[in-house]
DSSP file (Angstrom, degrees, kcal/mol; ACC not computed):
  #  RESIDUE AA STRUCTURE BP1 BP2  ACC     N-H-->O    O-->H-N    N-H-->O    O-->H-N    TCO  KAPPA ALPHA  PHI   PSI    X-CA   Y-CA   Z-CA
    1    1 A M     >        0   0    0      0, 0.0     4,-0.8     0, 0.0     3,-0.4   0.000 360.0 360.0 360.0 -42.6   78.3  117.0  108.1
    2    2 A K  H >>  +     0   0    0      1,-0.2     4,-0.8     2,-0.2     3,-0.7   0.856 360.0  55.6 -60.4 -38.6   79.4  116.0  104.5
    3    3 A L  H 34 S+     0   0    0      1,-0.2     3,-0.4     2,-0.2    -1,-0.2   0.822 100.4  59.6 -64.8 -29.9   80.7  119.5  103.8
    4    4 A K  H 3> S+     0   0    0     -3,-0.4     4,-0.6     1,-0.2    -1,-0.2   0.778 101.9  54.2 -66.3 -28.1   83.0  119.3  106.9
    5    5 A L  H <X S+     0   0    0     -4,-0.8     4,-2.6    -3,-0.7     5,-0.2   0.723  88.8  77.3 -84.2 -19.7   84.7  116.3  105.5
    6    6 A I  H  X S+     0   0    0     -4,-0.8     4,-2.8    -3,-0.4     5,-0.2   0.930  95.6  46.0 -58.4 -47.2   85.6  117.8  102.1
    7    7 A P  H  > S+     0   0    0      0, 0.0     4,-2.6     0, 0.0    -1,-0.2   0.911 113.9  50.1 -61.2 -34.3   88.7  119.9  103.4
    8    8 A I  H  X S+     0   0    0     -4,-0.6     4,-2.5     2,-0.2    -2,-0.2   0.940 113.2  46.1 -72.8 -43.1   89.9  116.8  105.4
    9    9 A L  H  X S+     0   0    0     -4,-2.6     4,-2.5     2,-0.2    -1,-0.2   0.885 112.3  50.5 -58.1 -44.2   89.6  114.7  102.1
   10   10 A C  H  X S+     0   0    0     -4,-2.8     4,-2.3    -5,-0.2    -2,-0.2   0.920 110.8  49.2 -66.8 -40.9   91.3  117.4  100.0
   11   11 A F  H  X S+     0   0    0     -4,-2.6     4,-3.1     1,-0.2     5,-0.2   0.914 111.0  50.5 -59.3 -43.2   94.2  117.5  102.5
   12   12 A A  H  X S+     0   0    0     -4,-2.5     4,-2.0     1,-0.2    -2,-0.2   0.929 112.3  45.6 -55.3 -48.2   94.5  113.8  102.5
   13   13 A L  H  X S+     0   0    0     -4,-2.5     4,-2.3     2,-0.2    -1,-0.2   0.881 114.4  48.8 -65.8 -37.0   94.7  113.6   98.7
   14   14 A L  H  X S+     0   0    0     -4,-2.3     4,-1.7     2,-0.2    -2,-0.2   0.935 111.3  48.1 -70.1 -42.1   97.2  116.5   98.5
   15   15 A A  H  < S+     0   0    0     -4,-3.1    -2,-0.2     1,-0.2    -1,-0.2   0.880 116.1  46.7 -65.5 -37.1   99.5  115.0  101.2
   16   16 A T  H  < S+     0   0    0     -4,-2.0    -1,-0.2    -5,-0.2    -2,-0.2   0.870 117.3  41.0 -68.9 -41.8   99.3  111.6   99.3
   17   17 A A  H  < S+     0   0    0     -4,-2.3     2,-1.2     1,-0.2    -2,-0.2   0.707 101.2  73.0 -88.4 -18.7   99.9  112.9   95.9
   18   18 A C     <  +     0   0    0     -4,-1.7     2,-0.3    -5,-0.2    -1,-0.2  -0.613  57.1 168.4-104.1  78.4  102.6  115.5   96.7
   19   19 A G        -     0   0    0     -2,-1.2     2,-0.3    -3,-0.1    -3,-0.0  -0.638  40.3-108.4 -83.2 149.2  105.9  113.7   97.4
   20   20 A Y        -     0   0    0     -2,-0.3     2,-0.5     1,-0.0    -1,-0.1  -0.596  26.8-151.5 -80.2 136.5  109.0  115.9   97.5
   21   21 A S        -     0   0    0     -2,-0.3    -1,-0.0     0, 0.0     0, 0.0  -0.955   9.6-145.4-108.9 119.1  111.4  115.5   94.7
   22   22 A E        -     0   0    0     -2,-0.5     3,-0.1     1,-0.1    72,-0.0  -0.674  19.6-113.7 -88.8 134.7  115.0  116.2   95.5
   23   23 A P        -     0   0    0      0, 0.0    -1,-0.1     0, 0.0     0, 0.0  -0.222  55.2 -71.7 -56.5 156.7  117.3  117.8   92.9
   24   24 A A        -     0   0    0      1,-0.1     2,-0.4     2,-0.0     0, 0.0  -0.245  55.1-157.7 -56.4 134.4  120.1  115.6   91.7
   25   25 A Y        +     0   0    0     55,-0.2     2,-0.3    -3,-0.1    -1,-0.1  -0.941  19.4 161.5-116.1 138.3  122.9  115.1   94.4
   26   26 A N        -     0   0    0     -2,-0.4    57,-0.0    55,-0.1    55,-0.0  -0.977  28.3-143.6-146.9 149.1  126.5  114.0   93.8
   27   27 A K    >   -     0   0    0     -2,-0.3     3,-2.2     3,-0.1    63,-0.1  -0.943  32.9-119.2-115.2 111.3  129.6  114.3   96.0
   28   28 A P  T 3  S+     0   0    0      0, 0.0     3,-0.1     0, 0.0    -2,-0.0  -0.155  95.5  21.5 -52.5 139.7  132.7  115.1   94.0
   29   29 A G  T 3  S+     0   0    0      1,-0.3     2,-0.3    55,-0.0    -3,-0.0   0.408 100.9 109.2  82.1  -0.8  135.3  112.5   94.1
   30   30 A Y    <   -     0   0    0     -3,-2.2    -1,-0.3    55,-0.1    55,-0.2  -0.826  65.3-133.3-107.4 147.7  133.0  109.7   95.2
   31   31 A T  E     -A   84   0A   0     53,-3.4    53,-2.0    -2,-0.3     2,-0.0  -0.868  28.7-136.3 -96.2 116.0  131.9  106.8   93.1
   32   32 A P  E     -A   83   0A   0      0, 0.0     2,-0.3     0, 0.0    51,-0.3  -0.326  11.7-153.1 -74.1 154.1  128.1  106.4   93.5
   33   33 A V  E     -A   82   0A   0     49,-2.8    49,-0.6     1,-0.1     3,-0.1  -0.831   7.1-149.5-118.9 159.6  126.3  103.0   94.0
   34   34 A N  S    S+     0   0    0     -2,-0.3     2,-0.3     1,-0.1    -1,-0.1   0.499  73.4  48.4-110.6  -6.7  122.7  102.3   92.9
   35   35 A R  S >  S-     0   0    0      1,-0.1     3,-1.8    23,-0.1     4,-0.3  -0.984  72.2-129.1-136.1 150.9  121.6   99.8   95.5
   36   36 A R  G >  S+     0   0    0     -2,-0.3     3,-1.9     1,-0.3     8,-0.1   0.821 105.6  68.9 -64.1 -32.3  121.7   99.5   99.2
   37   37 A V  G 3  S+     0   0    0      1,-0.3    -1,-0.3    -3,-0.0     4,-0.1   0.693  90.8  62.5 -63.7 -14.4  123.2   96.1   99.1
   38   38 A A  G <  S+     0   0    0     -3,-1.8    -1,-0.3     2,-0.1    -2,-0.2   0.622  85.5  92.4 -85.3 -11.8  126.4   97.7   97.6
   39   39 A I  S <  S-     0   0    0     -3,-1.9     5,-0.1    -4,-0.3    50,-0.0  -0.704  94.7-103.5 -77.5 123.6  126.8   99.7  101.0
   40   40 A P    >>  -     0   0    0      0, 0.0     4,-2.0     0, 0.0     3,-1.0  -0.237  23.5-127.2 -50.3 132.9  129.0   97.8  103.4
   41   41 A S  H 3> S+     0   0    0      1,-0.3     4,-3.2     2,-0.2     5,-0.2   0.858 108.5  58.5 -56.7 -35.3  126.8   96.1  106.1
   42   42 A E  H 3> S+     0   0    0      1,-0.2     4,-1.7     2,-0.2    -1,-0.3   0.870 105.8  48.2 -61.5 -32.3  129.0   97.7  108.8
   43   43 A V  H <> S+     0   0    0     -3,-1.0     4,-2.3     2,-0.2    -2,-0.2   0.917 112.5  47.2 -69.8 -46.0  128.2  101.1  107.5
   44   44 A M  H  X S+     0   0    0     -4,-2.0     4,-2.9     2,-0.2     5,-0.2   0.930 110.1  54.0 -62.8 -44.5  124.4  100.3  107.4
   45   45 A E  H  X S+     0   0    0     -4,-3.2     4,-2.6     1,-0.2    -1,-0.2   0.929 108.9  49.6 -54.9 -45.6  124.5   98.8  110.9
   46   46 A T  H  X S+     0   0    0     -4,-1.7     4,-2.0     1,-0.2    -1,-0.2   0.910 112.6  46.3 -62.0 -44.0  126.1  102.0  112.2
   47   47 A L  H  X S+     0   0    0     -4,-2.3     4,-1.5     2,-0.2    -1,-0.2   0.932 112.0  50.8 -66.2 -42.1  123.4  104.1  110.5
   48   48 A V  H  <>S+     0   0    0     -4,-2.9     5,-2.3     1,-0.2     6,-0.8   0.894 110.0  50.0 -56.4 -42.8  120.7  101.9  111.8
   49   49 A D  H ><5S+     0   0    0     -4,-2.6     3,-1.4     1,-0.2    -1,-0.2   0.875 105.2  58.2 -66.6 -36.0  122.0  102.1  115.3
   50   50 A L  H 3<5S+     0   0    0     -4,-2.0    83,-0.3     1,-0.3    -1,-0.2   0.857 110.3  42.0 -64.2 -35.1  122.2  105.9  115.1
   51   51 A C  T 3<5S-     0   0    0     -4,-1.5    -1,-0.3    82,-0.2    -2,-0.2   0.114 122.7-104.9 -99.5  23.0  118.5  106.2  114.4
   52   52 A Q  T < 5S-     0   0    0     -3,-1.4    -3,-0.2     1,-0.2    -2,-0.1   0.927  78.6 -41.4  55.4  56.7  117.6  103.6  116.9
   53   53 A Q  S   <S+     0   0    0     -5,-2.3    -1,-0.2    -8,-0.2    -4,-0.1   0.822  91.9 157.4  68.9  38.6  116.8  100.6  114.7
   54   54 A C        -     0   0    0     -6,-0.8     2,-0.3    -7,-0.2    -1,-0.1  -0.339  36.3-122.9 -80.3 173.2  114.8  102.6  112.1
   55   55 A S        -     0   0    0     -4,-0.1    22,-0.7    -2,-0.1     2,-0.4  -0.886  16.9-148.1-119.5 154.6  114.5  101.1  108.5
   56   56 A F  E     -b   77   0A   0     -2,-0.3     2,-0.3    20,-0.1    22,-0.2  -0.941  11.9-131.5-122.9 137.4  115.5  102.6  105.1
   57   57 A A  E     -b   78   0A   0     20,-2.5    22,-2.2    -2,-0.4     3,-0.1  -0.609  38.8-104.0 -77.5 147.9  114.0  102.2  101.7
   58   58 A D    >   -     0   0    0     -2,-0.3     3,-2.0     1,-0.2     2,-0.3  -0.146  54.7 -66.0 -65.1 166.7  116.5  101.4   99.0
   59   59 A I  T 3  S+     0   0    0      1,-0.3    -1,-0.2    19,-0.1    21,-0.2  -0.420 125.1   7.0 -55.6 118.0  117.7  103.9   96.5
   60   60 A G  T 3  S+     0   0    0     19,-0.7    -1,-0.3     1,-0.3     2,-0.2   0.398 102.6 123.4  90.8  -3.4  114.7  104.9   94.3
   61   61 A E    <   -     0   0    0     -3,-2.0    -1,-0.3    18,-0.3    -4,-0.1  -0.570  68.2 -94.6 -90.6 160.1  112.2  103.0   96.4
   62   62 A D        +     0   0    0     -2,-0.2     2,-0.3    -3,-0.1    -4,-0.1  -0.380  47.2 164.0 -67.6 143.4  109.1  104.5   98.0
   63   63 A Y        -     0   0    0     11,-0.1     2,-0.8    -2,-0.1    13,-0.2  -0.943  48.5 -79.9-147.7 168.2  109.1  105.7  101.6
   64   64 A E        +     0   0    0     11,-2.9    32,-0.3    -2,-0.3     5,-0.1  -0.607  45.7 169.2 -74.4 106.2  106.9  107.9  103.8
   65   65 A Q        +     0   0    0     -2,-0.8     2,-0.2    31,-0.2    35,-0.2   0.578  59.2  50.2 -97.9 -11.5  107.8  111.4  103.0
   66   66 A T  S    S-     0   0    0      2,-0.3    32,-0.2    30,-0.2     4,-0.1  -0.624  84.6-113.1-118.0-178.6  104.9  113.1  104.8
   67   67 A D  S    S+     0   0    0     30,-0.3     2,-0.8    -2,-0.2    31,-0.1   0.449  94.2  90.4 -93.2  -2.5  103.4  113.0  108.2
   68   68 A F  S    S-     0   0    0     29,-0.1     2,-0.7   -53,-0.1    -2,-0.3  -0.872  82.6-131.8 -98.9 118.6  100.2  111.5  106.8
   69   69 A R        +     0   0    0     -2,-0.8     3,-0.2     1,-0.2    -2,-0.1  -0.602  35.6 166.3 -75.5 107.2  100.6  107.8  106.8
   70   70 A R  S    S+     0   0    0     -2,-0.7     2,-0.4     1,-0.3    -1,-0.2   0.888  75.8  14.4 -79.7 -49.7   99.7  106.2  103.4
   71   71 A D    >   -     0   0    0      1,-0.1     3,-2.6     3,-0.1    -1,-0.3  -0.912  60.7-155.6-138.8 106.8  101.1  102.9  103.9
   72   72 A A  T 3  S+     0   0    0     -2,-0.4    -1,-0.1     1,-0.3    -8,-0.0   0.588  94.3  62.7 -62.0 -10.0  102.2  101.6  107.3
   73   73 A A  T 3  S+     0   0    0      2,-0.1    -1,-0.3   -10,-0.0     0, 0.0   0.630  83.4  96.2 -87.7 -16.3  104.7   99.1  105.7
   74   74 A L  S <  S-     0   0    0     -3,-2.6   -11,-0.1     1,-0.1    -3,-0.1  -0.577  78.0-124.1 -81.3 134.0  106.7  102.0  104.2
   75   75 A P        -     0   0    0      0, 0.0   -11,-2.9     0, 0.0   -19,-0.1  -0.354  13.2-126.9 -73.9 160.7  109.8  103.1  106.2
   76   76 A W  S    S+     0   0    0    -21,-0.2    20,-3.1   -13,-0.2     2,-0.4   0.492  91.4  59.9 -86.0  -1.2  110.0  106.8  107.2
   77   77 A R  E     -bC  56  95A   0    -22,-0.7   -20,-2.5    18,-0.2     2,-0.4  -0.960  61.2-172.4-128.9 144.9  113.5  107.1  105.7
   78   78 A G  E     -bC  57  94A   0     16,-2.0    16,-2.7    -2,-0.4     2,-0.4  -0.976  24.4-127.7-139.2 125.9  114.7  106.5  102.2
   79   79 A I  E     + C   0  93A   0    -22,-2.2   -19,-0.7    -2,-0.4    14,-0.3  -0.544  28.4 174.1 -68.1 120.6  118.3  106.4  100.8
   80   80 A S  E     +     0   0A   0     12,-2.2     2,-0.3    -2,-0.4    13,-0.2   0.704  64.7   7.1-104.5 -21.0  118.6  108.9   97.9
   81   81 A W  E     + C   0  92A   0     11,-1.7    11,-3.4     2,-0.0    -1,-0.4  -0.979  59.6 172.9-156.7 142.9  122.3  108.7   97.2
   82   82 A A  E     +AC  33  91A   0    -49,-0.6   -49,-2.8    -2,-0.3     2,-0.3  -0.989  11.8 150.2-147.1 144.8  125.2  106.7   98.4
   83   83 A G  E     -AC  32  90A   0      7,-2.4     7,-2.7    -2,-0.3     2,-0.3  -0.994  25.5-131.5-166.1 170.7  128.8  106.5   97.3
   84   84 A Y  E     -AC  31  89A   0    -53,-2.0   -53,-3.4    -2,-0.3     2,-0.3  -0.894   9.4-171.2-131.8 157.8  132.4  105.8   98.3
   85   85 A S  E >  S- C   0  88A   0      3,-2.2     3,-1.6    -2,-0.3     2,-0.4  -0.840  73.4 -50.2-141.4 104.5  135.9  107.2   98.1
   86   86 A G  T 3  S-     0   0    0     -2,-0.3   -56,-0.0     1,-0.2     0, 0.0  -0.566 124.8 -17.8  67.3-125.1  138.6  104.9   99.3
   87   87 A S  T 3  S+     0   0    0     -2,-0.4    22,-2.2    -3,-0.1     2,-0.4   0.131 118.9  97.7-105.0  21.8  137.5  103.8  102.8
   88   88 A K  E <   -CD  85 108A   0     -3,-1.6    -3,-2.2    20,-0.2     2,-0.4  -0.861  52.0-169.1-107.1 142.8  135.0  106.6  103.2
   89   89 A W  E     -CD  84 107A   0     18,-2.7    18,-3.4    -2,-0.4     2,-0.4  -0.998   3.1-162.8-130.6 134.3  131.2  106.1  102.5
   90   90 A T  E     -CD  83 106A   0     -7,-2.7    -7,-2.4    -2,-0.4     2,-0.4  -0.936   6.1-170.9-117.3 138.6  128.7  109.0  102.2
   91   91 A I  E     -CD  82 105A   0     14,-2.3    14,-2.7    -2,-0.4     2,-0.4  -0.996   5.9-167.9-131.9 130.4  125.0  108.3  102.5
   92   92 A R  E     +CD  81 104A   0    -11,-3.4   -12,-2.2    -2,-0.4   -11,-1.7  -0.939  17.3 172.3-112.1 137.7  122.3  110.9  101.8
   93   93 A Y  E     -CD  79 103A   0     10,-2.3    10,-2.5    -2,-0.4     2,-0.4  -0.997  31.0-122.9-147.5 149.6  118.7  110.0  102.9
   94   94 A G  E     -CD  78 102A   0    -16,-2.7   -16,-2.0    -2,-0.3     2,-0.7  -0.740  20.5-152.5 -90.2 134.8  115.4  111.6  103.1
   95   95 A H  E     -CD  77 101A   0      6,-3.6     6,-1.4    -2,-0.4   -18,-0.2  -0.896  16.9-159.4-117.6 106.1  113.7  111.6  106.5
   96   96 A G        +     0   0    0    -20,-3.1     2,-0.3    -2,-0.7   -31,-0.2   0.052  43.9  67.5 -74.3-178.0  109.9  111.8  106.3
   97   97 A G  S    S-     0   0    0    -31,-0.1     3,-0.5   -29,-0.1     2,-0.4  -0.731  99.6  -3.8 106.1-155.7  107.2  112.8  108.8
   98   98 A R  S    S+     0   0    0     -2,-0.3   -32,-0.1     1,-0.2     0, 0.0  -0.542 136.9  16.7 -71.2 122.5  106.6  116.3  110.1
   99   99 A G  S    S-     0   0    0     -2,-0.4    -1,-0.2     1,-0.1    -4,-0.1   0.952  88.2-144.5  82.9  51.0  109.3  118.6  108.7
  100  100 A F        +     0   0    0     -3,-0.5     2,-0.3   -35,-0.2    -4,-0.2  -0.248  36.1 153.2 -47.9 135.9  110.6  116.4  105.8
  101  101 A H  E     -D   95   0A   0     -6,-1.4    -6,-3.6     2,-0.0     2,-0.3  -0.957  37.5-111.3-158.8 169.5  114.4  116.9  105.5
  102  102 A Y  E     -D   94   0A   0     -2,-0.3     2,-0.4    -8,-0.2    -8,-0.2  -0.813  16.4-161.4-110.0 148.7  117.6  115.3  104.3
  103  103 A H  E     -D   93   0A   0    -10,-2.5   -10,-2.3    -2,-0.3     2,-0.4  -0.970   1.2-166.2-122.8 146.8  120.7  114.0  106.2
  104  104 A T  E     -DE  92 119A   0     15,-0.9    15,-3.0    -2,-0.4     2,-0.4  -0.972  12.6-179.9-129.9 116.5  124.1  113.3  104.6
  105  105 A L  E     -DE  91 118A   0    -14,-2.7   -14,-2.3    -2,-0.4     2,-0.5  -0.901  14.9-153.3-116.8 145.8  126.5  111.4  106.7
  106  106 A T  E     -DE  90 117A   0     11,-2.8    10,-3.0    -2,-0.4    11,-1.2  -0.974  12.7-164.0-121.2 126.4  130.0  110.3  105.9
  107  107 A F  E     -DE  89 115A   0    -18,-3.4   -18,-2.7    -2,-0.5     2,-0.4  -0.766  11.1-148.6-103.5 146.7  131.5  107.3  107.5
  108  108 A E  E     -DE  88 114A   0      6,-3.0     6,-2.1    -2,-0.3   -20,-0.2  -0.955   5.5-163.3-112.0 134.2  135.2  106.2  107.6
  109  109 A M        +     0   0    0    -22,-2.2     4,-0.2    -2,-0.4   -21,-0.1   0.598  48.9 112.4 -93.0 -14.4  135.7  102.4  107.7
  110  110 A V  S    S-     0   0    0    -23,-0.3     4,-0.1     1,-0.2     2,-0.1  -0.928  92.2  -4.1-114.9 130.6  139.3  102.2  108.9
  111  111 A P  S    S-     0   0    0      0, 0.0     2,-0.3     0, 0.0    -1,-0.2  -0.959 143.5 -24.1 -83.6 -21.7  140.2  101.2  111.6
  112  112 A S  S    S-     0   0    0     -4,-0.1    -4,-0.1    -2,-0.1    -2,-0.1  -0.958  83.9 -74.7-139.6 164.5  136.5  100.7  112.4
  113  113 A V        +     0   0    0     -2,-0.3     2,-0.3    -4,-0.2    -4,-0.2  -0.333  64.3 147.2 -62.4 128.1  133.2  102.3  111.1
  114  114 A H  E     -E  108   0A   0     -6,-2.1    -6,-3.0    -4,-0.1     2,-0.3  -0.979  49.3 -98.5-154.5 161.9  132.7  105.8  112.5
  115  115 A I  E     +E  107   0A   0     -2,-0.3    -8,-0.3    -8,-0.2     3,-0.1  -0.560  33.5 169.4 -77.7 130.2  131.2  109.1  111.4
  116  116 A V  E     +     0   0A   0    -10,-3.0     2,-0.3     1,-0.3    -9,-0.2   0.442  67.9  17.7-113.8  -4.7  133.6  111.7  110.2
  117  117 A A  E     -E  106   0A   0    -11,-1.2   -11,-2.8     9,-0.0     2,-0.4  -0.942  50.3-170.2-164.5 139.3  131.1  114.2  108.8
  118  118 A I  E     -E  105   0A   0     -2,-0.3     2,-1.0   -13,-0.2   -13,-0.2  -0.979  10.3-159.5-133.0 124.2  127.4  115.2  109.1
  119  119 A E  E     +E  104   0A   0    -15,-3.0   -15,-0.9    -2,-0.4     2,-0.3  -0.827  51.7 118.7-100.2  95.4  125.9  117.7  106.6
  120  120 A D    >   -     0   0    0     -2,-1.0     3,-1.2     3,-0.2     5,-0.2  -0.860  55.7-149.8-160.0 118.6  122.8  118.7  108.7
  121  121 A D  T 3  S+     0   0    0     -2,-0.3    -1,-0.1     1,-0.2    -2,-0.0   0.692  97.2  51.9 -70.2 -13.7  122.2  122.2  110.0
  122  122 A S  T 3  S+     0   0    0     10,-0.1     2,-0.5     1,-0.0    -1,-0.2   0.470  94.9  84.3 -98.6   1.3  120.3  121.0  113.1
  123  123 A C    <   -     0   0    0     -3,-1.2     2,-1.2     8,-0.1    -3,-0.2  -0.923  68.9-145.1-112.8 120.8  123.0  118.6  114.3
  124  124 A D  B  >> -F  129   0B   0      5,-2.4     4,-1.9    -2,-0.5     5,-1.0  -0.674  34.9-136.4 -82.1  84.8  126.0  119.7  116.3
  125  125 A F  T  45S+     0   0    0     -2,-1.2    -7,-0.0     1,-0.3    -5,-0.0  -0.706  77.3  13.9 -85.8 137.3  128.9  117.4  115.0
  126  126 A P  T  45S+     0   0    0      0, 0.0    -1,-0.3     0, 0.0    -2,-0.1  -0.969 126.5  54.5 -94.0  10.0  130.9  116.0  116.6
  127  127 A D  T  45S-     0   0    0     -3,-0.2    -2,-0.2     2,-0.1    -3,-0.0   0.723  91.9-141.8 -73.8 -19.0  129.1  116.4  119.9
  128  128 A M  T ><5 +     0   0    0     -4,-1.9     3,-0.8     1,-0.2     2,-0.3   0.742  44.5 154.7  63.1  23.1  125.9  114.8  118.4
  129  129 A R  B 3 < +F  124   0B   0     -5,-1.0    -5,-2.4     1,-0.2    -1,-0.2  -0.628  65.2   7.5 -76.0 140.0  123.7  117.3  120.2
  130  130 A D  T 3  S+     0   0    0     -2,-0.3     2,-0.4     1,-0.2    -1,-0.2   0.697  90.6 149.9  60.7  20.2  120.4  117.9  118.6
  131  131 A C    <   -     0   0    0     -3,-0.8     2,-0.5    -7,-0.1    -1,-0.2  -0.708  25.1-174.9 -87.0 131.0  120.9  115.2  116.1
  132  132 A E              0   0    0     -2,-0.4   -81,-0.1    -3,-0.1   -10,-0.1  -0.929 360.0 360.0-126.2 102.5  117.8  113.5  114.8
  133  133 A F              0   0    0     -2,-0.5   -82,-0.2   -83,-0.3    -1,-0.1   0.473 360.0 360.0 -96.1 360.0  118.6  110.7  112.5
């Protein structure tokens, strides 16, 4: 019985210890921000509505990157980069769980907040078919 638990424990330790580290991201022509509070609340509200009221870890904070739940208090998504250029805001975030991946969305704030670009191979923009936020 004890021998059967060893592979499970090894997998659990590996999943816990191996968070994915993204290469540096920057969007040319955009001024980066280093805290979520710098992102306009209207942009964050639109993003949260897209993912059906999900929560986001702030830039540089921990979030759940695997489908092995280490801490139920951690959100599944974490903002890795955010920046603005005029009235446009781009947010890049990691989406944890099975098949960890990144989403990059650009919002225009004028005349009201709306998405103008999605950098995501699985999402058909602007129809929004097959989009998983």
